[in-house]
C-alpha angles and dihedrals in degrees: 000000000000118000128221085213097071092152092066110095108231091187094062113115097253092157092065092043093053092048095049108078093202092054092042089052090053091050092049091047089051093051091047094047091246099113151013121304124214117219091261092049092047091054091051093045091054089065103038098101092047091047091054097044093048096040088243091294089148093050121103120230093268092051091049090050093052093043088056092046091047094053091047091051092044094051092045099045105025110023093163090054090048089058090048091048090054091050092049100045105024094060097178096033097239108096109059096069093052092043092053091048091050094052097036094103096053 
């Protein structure tokens, strides 16, 4: 599967990032405009709104997997930030549920 998000590095060690609460916090702060973004995070952030609106239809399998893992980690570790994330990126409140259902098997 080819991704429309070719600038997102699928070989980056997202597993370690999502397991390390300090790194996860930095990622969340980046996405919520509360902190610094690395180059990798900036490339992801550039596509967040599109990923949500399209249910990640332009994501490759790796990107769907890490989107699912990110939302699981965000809800588990930072539920208030998850709510803020939804407000910021799901502008009309109707896409996150279908996105999460779409990527739930990855």
